[in-house]
C-alpha atoms as one frame of an Amber mdcrd trajectory, in Angstrom:
protein
  -7.944  16.856 -36.128  -4.472  17.391 -34.931  -1.320  15.146 -33.977  -1.945
  16.199 -30.086  -5.346  15.824 -30.237  -4.578  12.318 -31.516  -2.237  11.913
 -28.526  -4.930  12.769 -26.230  -7.453  10.583 -27.687  -5.035   7.254 -27.773
  -3.868   8.278 -24.338  -7.439   8.573 -23.207  -8.380   4.937 -25.178  -5.840
   3.075 -23.626  -6.445   4.533 -20.028 -10.450   3.730 -20.532  -9.408   0.596
 -21.580  -7.909  -0.297 -18.721  -7.597   1.832 -15.885 -11.384   0.229 -15.612
 -11.574   0.916 -11.744 -15.238   2.813 -12.038 -16.968   3.824  -9.272 -20.243
   5.477  -8.638 -20.732   8.638  -6.081 -20.606   7.727  -2.575 -20.882   9.753
   1.040 -16.922   9.277   2.097 -16.302   8.044   5.631 -15.751  10.926   8.050
 -12.922   8.783   9.598 -11.406   8.904   5.431 -12.249  12.727   5.057 -10.741
  13.817   8.565  -7.857  11.747   9.615  -6.503  14.366  11.856  -2.772  13.149
  10.781  -3.124  13.728   7.075  -2.227  17.581   6.248  -0.788  19.569   3.356
   2.511  20.120   3.763   2.994  23.824   3.342   2.085  23.515   7.528   5.362
  21.366   7.977   7.980  23.233  10.241  11.041  23.607   8.945  12.460  20.820
  10.525  11.121  18.248  12.011  12.069  14.554  13.444  10.262  11.170  13.148
  11.485   7.658  14.133  10.855   6.493  10.689  10.751   8.550   7.281   8.520
   6.807   4.257   8.644   8.313   0.807   5.274   7.970  -0.831   1.878   7.091
   0.450   1.103   5.001  -2.064  -0.343   1.095  -2.061   2.701  -0.177  -0.019
   3.570   3.032   1.917  -0.064   3.371   3.646  -0.419  -0.248   5.134   3.677
   0.073   6.068   2.972   3.333   7.810   0.180   2.367   9.425   1.579  -0.767
  10.954   4.878   1.115  12.085   3.188   3.155  13.644   1.664   1.142  16.504
   5.154   1.145  18.170   7.060   3.941  16.593   6.598   7.678  14.986   5.835
   7.671  11.556   6.303  10.638   8.787   4.796  10.003   5.601   5.674  12.246
   2.779   3.143  12.005  -0.047   3.534  14.364  -3.734   0.027  14.189  -4.587
  -3.040  14.822  -2.941  -6.185  13.226  -1.262  -8.052  10.764  -2.980 -11.199
  11.504  -0.452 -13.771  13.915  -1.709 -12.325  13.848  -5.651 -14.980  13.163
  -7.829 -12.771  12.403 -10.338 -11.669   9.660  -8.705 -14.666   8.330  -7.078
 -17.745   9.179  -9.889 -17.973   7.108 -13.140 -18.958  10.850 -14.634 -15.631
  12.170 -13.949 -13.310   9.450 -14.803 -12.321  10.623 -18.394 -11.338  14.169
 -16.188  -8.981  12.353 -13.803  -7.054  11.208 -16.733  -6.966  14.215 -18.695
  -6.068  16.381 -15.837  -2.552  17.625 -16.364  -2.087  20.123 -13.721   0.593
  19.974 -11.116  -1.689  18.963  -8.366  -3.993  16.091 -10.679  -4.136  12.190
  -9.216  -2.112  10.899 -12.540   1.340  12.162 -14.289   1.424  10.508 -17.830
   4.391   9.795 -19.230   5.691   7.876 -22.763   8.000   5.241 -22.441  11.127
   4.699 -24.693   9.342   2.461 -26.553   6.607   4.715 -27.712   3.493   3.635
 -25.290   1.299   5.604 -23.255   1.401   5.487 -19.371   0.752   7.163 -15.907
   2.474   7.798 -12.959   0.120   7.766  -9.371  -0.046  10.915  -7.788  -2.181
  10.570  -5.031  -2.395   9.443  -1.532  -3.309   5.391  -2.083  -1.084   5.535
  -4.965  -2.102   3.444  -7.923  -5.366   1.980  -6.055  -6.952   5.210  -6.582
  -6.570   5.186  -9.895  -6.868   1.276 -11.354  -9.126  -1.259 -12.065  -9.741
  -2.396  -8.828  -8.696  -6.511  -9.363  -7.589  -7.754  -6.186  -5.953 -11.087
  -6.041  -3.095 -13.073  -4.855   0.307 -13.524  -5.717   0.713 -17.380  -6.728
   2.414 -19.587  -4.202   5.753 -19.382  -6.409   6.045 -15.936  -5.866   6.097
 -15.965  -2.122   8.689 -18.623  -2.524  11.323 -16.758  -4.799  10.458 -13.579
  -2.693  11.495 -15.823   0.322   8.581 -14.552   2.481   6.649 -16.562   5.113
   3.750 -17.641   3.629   2.304 -17.558   7.161   2.997 -13.860   7.302   2.440
 -13.212   4.104  -1.261 -14.744   4.139  -1.864 -12.747   7.645  -0.909  -9.773
   5.917  -3.156 -10.032   3.104  -6.236 -10.825   5.426  -5.475  -7.830   7.218
  -5.592  -5.659   3.868  -8.539  -7.609   3.203 -10.815  -6.617   5.786 -10.999
  -3.204   5.069 -11.117  -2.926   1.206 -11.699  -6.455  -1.066 -14.923  -7.911
  -1.714 -16.506  -9.968  -4.360 -17.557  -8.754  -7.191 -21.446  -9.078  -8.394
 -21.611 -11.022 -12.062 -23.590  -9.709 -14.449 -24.401 -10.798 -18.197 -21.058
  -9.794 -19.729 -18.668 -11.276 -17.479 -20.514 -14.664 -16.740 -20.655 -15.142
 -20.949 -17.148 -14.527 -21.186 -15.970 -16.486 -17.940 -18.200 -19.402 -19.878
 -16.473 -18.879 -23.370 -13.053 -19.037 -21.666 -14.434 -21.932 -20.116 -15.537
 -23.127 -23.476 -11.749 -22.327 -24.934 -10.635 -24.595 -22.823  -8.871 -22.145
 -19.976 -10.008 -24.728 -17.319 -11.048 -25.871 -14.781 -13.127 -23.446 -13.007
 -12.219 -22.092 -10.046 -15.066 -19.861  -8.757 -14.528 -16.813  -6.717 -11.288
 -16.747  -5.153  -8.211 -14.860  -4.023  -6.104 -17.137  -5.030  -3.851 -17.970
  -7.683  -4.758 -20.806  -9.959  -4.755 -21.979 -13.710  -8.178 -22.059 -15.076
 -10.782 -19.758 -15.148 -11.791 -17.839 -11.662 -13.689 -14.838 -10.435 -10.979
 -12.317  -8.761 -11.830  -9.513  -5.759 -12.407  -6.125  -6.040 -11.609  -2.734
  -4.303 -15.052  -1.517  -5.308 -17.734  -2.369  -2.632 -21.246  -2.978  -3.723
 -22.360   0.089  -3.950 -19.773   1.331  -6.181 -17.664   2.840  -3.925 -13.604
   2.778  -4.515 -11.654   1.594  -1.259  -7.935   2.511  -1.436  -4.465   1.512
   0.605  -5.190   4.991   1.640  -8.173   3.432   3.737  -5.486   1.121   5.776
  -4.445   4.181   7.336  -7.587   3.619   9.470  -5.267   1.036  11.096  -2.715
   3.474  12.301  -2.381   5.201  15.697  -3.130   8.433  15.094  -0.807  10.184
  17.883   2.321   8.599  16.415   1.966   9.370  12.710   1.939  12.373  10.456
   0.685  12.168   6.470   2.240  15.563   4.759   0.546  15.868   0.986   1.665
  17.753  -1.962   5.369  16.781  -0.026   7.711  16.350  -3.238  11.099  14.233
  -1.551  14.181  16.097  -3.363  17.083  14.173  -2.074  18.083  11.765   0.782
  20.671  12.672   2.683  23.396  10.806   3.615  26.679  10.873   6.772  29.869
  10.260   5.339  31.977   7.148   5.815  33.856   6.843   8.911  32.969   6.346
  12.762  30.467   5.322  14.233  29.518   3.660  10.227  32.220   2.509   7.925
  30.039   3.277   5.125  27.182   6.247   4.267  24.220   6.275   6.443  20.776
   7.926   5.840  19.452  10.357   8.296  17.154  12.711   6.656  15.142  13.673
   3.682  14.808  17.115   2.094  11.329  17.969   0.796   9.408  20.951  -0.755
   5.654  21.640  -0.122   3.325  23.322  -2.853   4.672  26.630  -2.523   8.333
  25.786  -3.280   9.342  25.931   0.674  11.848  23.189   1.468  11.851  21.358
   4.769  13.925  18.990   6.150  12.848  15.661   7.694  15.167  13.950  10.158
  15.841  10.508  11.718  15.514  10.191  16.046  18.709   9.079  17.147  17.314
   5.654  17.521  19.460   2.905  16.061  16.525   1.209  14.361  15.169   4.406
  12.757  15.005   4.107   9.166  14.061   5.991   5.627  11.762   3.553   3.557
  11.550   4.628   0.083   7.829   3.223  -1.429   7.329   5.825  -3.988   6.955
   3.202  -6.818   8.705   1.493  -9.593   9.681   4.928 -11.139  10.005   6.934
  -8.405  12.253   5.087  -5.677  15.365   4.244  -8.336  15.201   7.710  -9.521
  14.907   9.413  -6.361  18.249   6.798  -5.334  19.649   8.327  -8.134  18.798
  12.128  -7.049  20.517  11.048  -3.896  23.258   9.739  -5.290  23.054   6.069
  -5.322  22.956   4.495  -8.830  25.422   3.658 -12.066  28.235   6.468 -10.948
  28.844   7.186 -14.404  25.239   8.454 -15.085  25.115  10.282 -12.014  28.323
  12.469 -12.493  27.350  12.924 -16.168  24.476  15.020 -14.221  26.640  16.299
 -12.050  25.198  14.359  -9.083  27.878  13.627  -6.028  28.043  10.015  -6.125
  27.107   8.443  -2.505  27.829   4.624  -3.656  28.080   3.164  -7.064  25.465
   0.942  -7.898  25.249   0.252 -11.706  21.772  -1.921 -10.654  20.008   0.878
  -9.744  17.468   1.244 -12.709  17.681  -2.111 -14.113  15.182  -5.077 -14.599
  12.791  -2.379 -15.203   9.414  -4.431 -16.978   5.555  -4.026 -17.704   3.682
  -6.591 -18.827   2.592  -5.977 -22.386  -1.161  -5.459 -23.118  -3.075  -6.230
 -26.102  -6.953  -6.376 -26.514  -9.903  -6.297 -28.921 -12.895  -4.192 -28.589
 -16.179  -6.042 -29.359 -19.397  -4.132 -30.008 -22.606  -5.656 -28.717 -25.991
  -5.592 -30.219 -27.761  -5.629 -27.019 -26.982  -3.205 -23.860 -24.100  -4.377
 -21.308 -23.677  -3.833 -17.604 -20.692  -1.428 -16.764 -18.196  -4.026 -14.812
 -14.746  -4.006 -13.881 -12.322  -7.037 -14.456 -13.715  -9.561 -12.474 -12.958
 -12.653 -14.432  -9.091 -14.068 -15.378  -8.566 -16.730 -17.760  -5.245 -18.016
 -16.014  -3.529 -19.700 -19.106  -1.236 -22.750 -18.848   1.069 -20.844 -21.778
   1.586 -17.713 -19.681  -0.992 -14.936 -20.356  -3.882 -13.866 -18.902  -7.237
 -13.139 -20.229  -9.551 -10.458 -18.669 -12.260  -7.876 -19.882 -14.333  -4.833
 -19.140 -17.589  -3.676 -20.155 -20.169  -0.875 -20.687 -17.217   1.680 -21.281
 -18.095   5.519 -21.278 -16.709   7.851 -23.947 -17.816  11.608 -23.670 -17.037
  12.312 -27.307 -16.914  11.044 -30.611 -13.734   8.850 -31.203 -15.369   6.629
 -33.872 -15.639   9.247 -36.283 -12.247  10.336 -35.645 -10.783   6.984 -36.443
 -12.990   6.293 -39.421 -11.474   9.502 -40.876  -8.068   8.919 -39.750  -8.643
   5.325 -41.121  -8.812   6.093 -44.643  -6.819   8.647 -44.515  -3.765   6.950
 -43.450  -4.786   4.383 -46.329  -5.156   7.327 -48.816  -1.122   8.638 -47.843
   0.168   5.476 -47.724  -1.425   3.807 -50.765  -2.502   0.508 -49.062  -5.708
  -1.787 -49.425  -7.956  -2.078 -47.080  -7.955  -5.868 -46.074 -11.826  -4.885
 -45.270 -14.351  -5.401 -48.180 -16.610  -2.427 -48.871 -19.570  -4.011 -47.280
 -17.921  -5.125 -44.077 -16.309  -1.586 -43.724 -19.466   0.031 -44.038 -21.136
  -1.857 -41.578 -18.707  -1.492 -39.309 -18.610   2.058 -39.702 -22.434   2.110
 -39.059 -22.400   0.147 -35.902 -19.361   2.068 -34.387 -20.627   5.641 -35.078
 -24.023   4.296 -33.325 -22.113   4.128 -30.268 -20.554   7.812 -30.046 -21.060
   9.931 -27.667 -22.747   7.103 -25.149 -21.710   4.206 -23.245 -20.807   1.873
 -25.601 -22.551  -0.613 -25.971 -19.977  -3.466 -25.991 -16.465  -4.033 -24.030
 -12.719  -4.944 -24.104 -11.269  -8.572 -23.851  -7.798  -8.505 -23.352  -4.562
 -10.459 -22.716  -1.572  -9.548 -20.901   1.823 -11.398 -20.570   2.663 -12.793
 -17.755   6.410 -12.145 -16.658   7.428 -10.616 -18.862  11.132 -11.984 -19.329
  11.799  -8.906 -21.782  13.199  -5.893 -19.689  14.979  -2.489 -20.158  16.520
   0.472 -17.992  15.672   4.048 -16.418  17.826   6.633 -16.238  17.254  10.364
 -15.170  16.336  12.606 -17.890  17.129  15.849 -15.275  17.736  16.107 -12.028
  14.466  17.924 -11.342  12.306  15.387  -9.204   9.381  16.871 -10.385  10.154
  15.386 -14.521   9.636  11.609 -15.496  12.689   9.621 -15.614  13.198   8.172
 -19.325  11.847   4.572 -18.970  11.934   1.648 -21.700  10.405  -1.748 -21.210
  11.574  -3.087 -24.207   8.053  -4.779 -24.997   8.485  -8.212 -27.041  12.156
  -7.930 -26.938  12.238 -11.933 -25.510  10.675 -13.537 -28.586   9.008 -16.060
 -25.926   7.022 -12.877 -24.882   5.347 -12.170 -28.018   4.773 -16.631 -28.263
   2.546 -15.711 -24.943   0.707 -12.653 -26.802  -0.087 -14.521 -29.872  -1.065
 -17.824 -28.035  -3.442 -15.020 -25.832  -4.975 -13.316 -29.025  -5.768 -16.006
 -30.134  -7.597 -17.466 -26.786  -9.524 -14.137 -27.137 -10.964 -14.818 -30.213
 -12.324 -18.092 -29.526 -13.769 -16.577 -26.160 -15.195 -14.185 -29.077 -16.536
 -17.019 -31.340 -17.697 -19.425 -28.802 -21.048 -20.268 -28.044 -21.646 -18.923
 -24.607 -20.510 -15.335 -26.215 -22.794 -15.348 -29.338 -25.314 -12.903 -28.118
 -22.509 -10.512 -27.649 -22.038 -10.952 -31.252 -22.715  -8.831 -34.145 -23.053
 -11.775 -36.805 -22.238  -9.452 -39.440 -18.829  -8.349 -37.810 -15.830 -10.774
 -37.679 -13.199 -11.078 -35.568 -10.951 -10.004 -38.572 -13.106  -6.806 -38.701
 -12.252  -6.104 -34.882  -8.316  -6.594 -35.488  -8.590  -4.126 -38.128 -10.223
  -1.390 -36.235  -8.052  -1.946 -33.717  -4.725  -2.504 -35.380  -5.815   1.394
 -36.271  -6.595   3.036 -33.131  -4.274   5.040 -31.945  -3.686   3.834 -28.580
  -0.079   4.303 -29.028   3.214   5.965 -31.012   4.431   3.143 -32.402   4.618
   2.897 -36.158   1.625   0.079 -38.076   2.577  -1.668 -40.570   1.057  -3.444
 -44.040   0.770  -6.729 -41.787  -0.452  -5.415 -38.655  -4.242  -6.556 -38.831
  -3.104 -10.234 -41.155  -0.377 -11.286 -38.670  -1.126 -11.902 -34.585   2.612
 -11.387 -34.059   2.754  -7.935 -35.803  -0.461  -6.465 -34.063   0.826  -7.595
 -30.710   3.932  -5.486 -31.363   2.164  -2.151 -32.828  -0.777  -2.325 -30.662
   0.566  -2.838 -26.996  -0.491  -0.736 -24.444   0.290  -0.872 -20.867  -1.494
  -2.538 -18.306   0.349  -0.633 -15.325   2.048  -2.977 -13.746   5.452  -2.068
 -14.334   8.103  -2.851 -11.751  12.031  -3.551 -11.149  14.783  -0.669 -10.748
  15.321  -1.325  -7.416  14.987  -5.540  -7.649  15.824  -7.815  -4.553  18.804
  -9.660  -4.698  20.280  -6.644  -6.939  19.717  -3.440  -5.219  18.024  -4.497
  -2.100  19.144  -7.753   0.280  16.601  -9.939   1.541  15.322  -7.700   4.498
  14.919  -5.328   1.517  17.489  -2.662   2.794  19.404  -1.030   0.166  22.854
  -2.570  -0.285  26.271  -0.317   0.171  24.258   2.057   2.856  22.755   1.675
   6.427  19.402   3.021   7.728  17.911   2.715   4.285  14.905   0.370   2.585
  13.053   0.228  -0.356   9.308  -1.499  -0.406   7.411  -1.358  -3.320   6.838
  -2.844  -6.447  10.239  -1.543  -7.765  11.943  -4.654  -5.925   9.925  -7.076
  -7.737  11.727  -9.500 -10.474   8.355 -10.458 -11.785   4.893  -8.856 -11.320
   3.013 -10.921  -9.016  -0.295 -12.867  -9.683  -2.698 -11.589 -12.446  -2.839
  -8.060 -10.682  -0.411  -6.741  -8.158  -1.878  -4.300  -6.024  -2.847  -6.592
  -3.305   0.959  -8.103  -2.962   2.154  -4.420  -3.020  -0.541  -3.599  -0.140
   0.484  -7.492   1.768   4.375  -6.344   1.570   3.960  -2.954   3.149   2.192
  -4.684   6.302   4.093  -7.726   5.919   7.639  -5.891   6.188   6.184  -3.537
   9.078   5.609  -6.282  10.839   8.844  -7.794  10.160  10.768  -4.928  10.976
   8.737  -3.944  13.960   9.658  -7.567  15.334  13.687  -6.913  14.310  13.315
  -3.857  16.554  11.569  -5.367  19.462  13.817  -8.754  19.902  17.213  -6.391
  19.167  17.634  -3.619  21.653  20.253  -1.265  21.528  21.174   2.420  22.689
  20.975   5.402  20.312  23.458   6.590  17.684  25.437   9.910  17.049  25.478
  10.793  13.206
């Protein structure tokens, strides 16, 4: 098997292990399939005018647009297509296809961080909520206070989202066993089903209904006023336009956006002359800092190196990039298991979250390839297997028995809360279609590594618990599971002699993403407390790039809440401060 094939399998395994937002075929609502205001960008005029221009129809952009459309005209520019009618998004049987599709219009865009970890950017209306695990949970109260959000308005915004897309999951055997195992492992108290974030073990919400149908942030556009909103799909923003300094504004003001449709034809969207008209970046933790730099806002030395005229020297754009590191173990089961999403979470006191998924489906023989690669790697390096021949033989037999079928087993994972380790994002090219260079510096801070080790020890305790015993092969010890995981090509990082015998080295060598990357346009650094970009007028950033840390055990609920929250707040600002029109 060639290197390219192994890279693909590594991406696929990491995606399947954690992008476990599985769903079954389900008829789509006619209102969603036929939003009258959702059109392909090829139908756009050369120039158009709107009160608000939102770049990114993702997890935050959709609720923001729906809210603002109540009292103003709103244009949404989404670089991807529609999630509705796309069987690769809605059908579990085509889940692998949605991740392996590398065509220009695919819903996901793969990138590899400088850390050697496979990652994915959403490229579809609804953003990450159209591809993710579906887990729905609030941020902790400390996050709301740190962000200086009104607790009352935040709670009301969560409820607004939940009326459309949040559900209580149905608990079956695997998830119940992990729940009970967490409690036996000391992750207590048991808090039952709740959207709220408490230490202990709980059942969280999901954006999948009881029929297994995925609901996304795009569903929140049902709240929109159709006559006031227009959403263009396959509309890639190229650059935000700014006025020069001078009267009536002492600093540059955003007044428009140039974007390109899928035929390569360029269009210009301009703001109306209302004093409150604004451009809002909701392109995510990768897209928002990237587009700021492409538009001339960022570290001046970096922009000049790429030949970009500097609108405002802002050295903090692209800084503070972080991703919650994730490590996991695959646990084969002697009995059939349900296909389940992330439903249970163990929120530990030491800052690690334990979650699980089961019944994952693979469409090809990855296990045979792994065994062959494992043996070849030992031969090339001269290493000795830490498994006994008997244990390896049994492991091979067990793993091979699961090939080309729904796996009888699941994964138990831990993610580090925070994290404290951060990196940066830089432009690789000036082409907005290209991925920028991103580095997260996983485990650079020793405290993150300590949390990972404790989290892995908790996973081991769960696997060895009485509650989980019926899902264990007696002849496969946890050390065998660790060794198997240590040799899977889940990333491009090197393996060491101690990878399978040192949990510290295991965490470093087998780290994967949980798609909770954030930073790049952080509040208090790039934007102010009203989410306005410092140094210019008429421009805000409202998405996960503004987070100082990832909220709760999963950020999607909070990202959607933030879109609704800021939409209401901006509307109140406009109503309470009536002014005249402006001249550019």
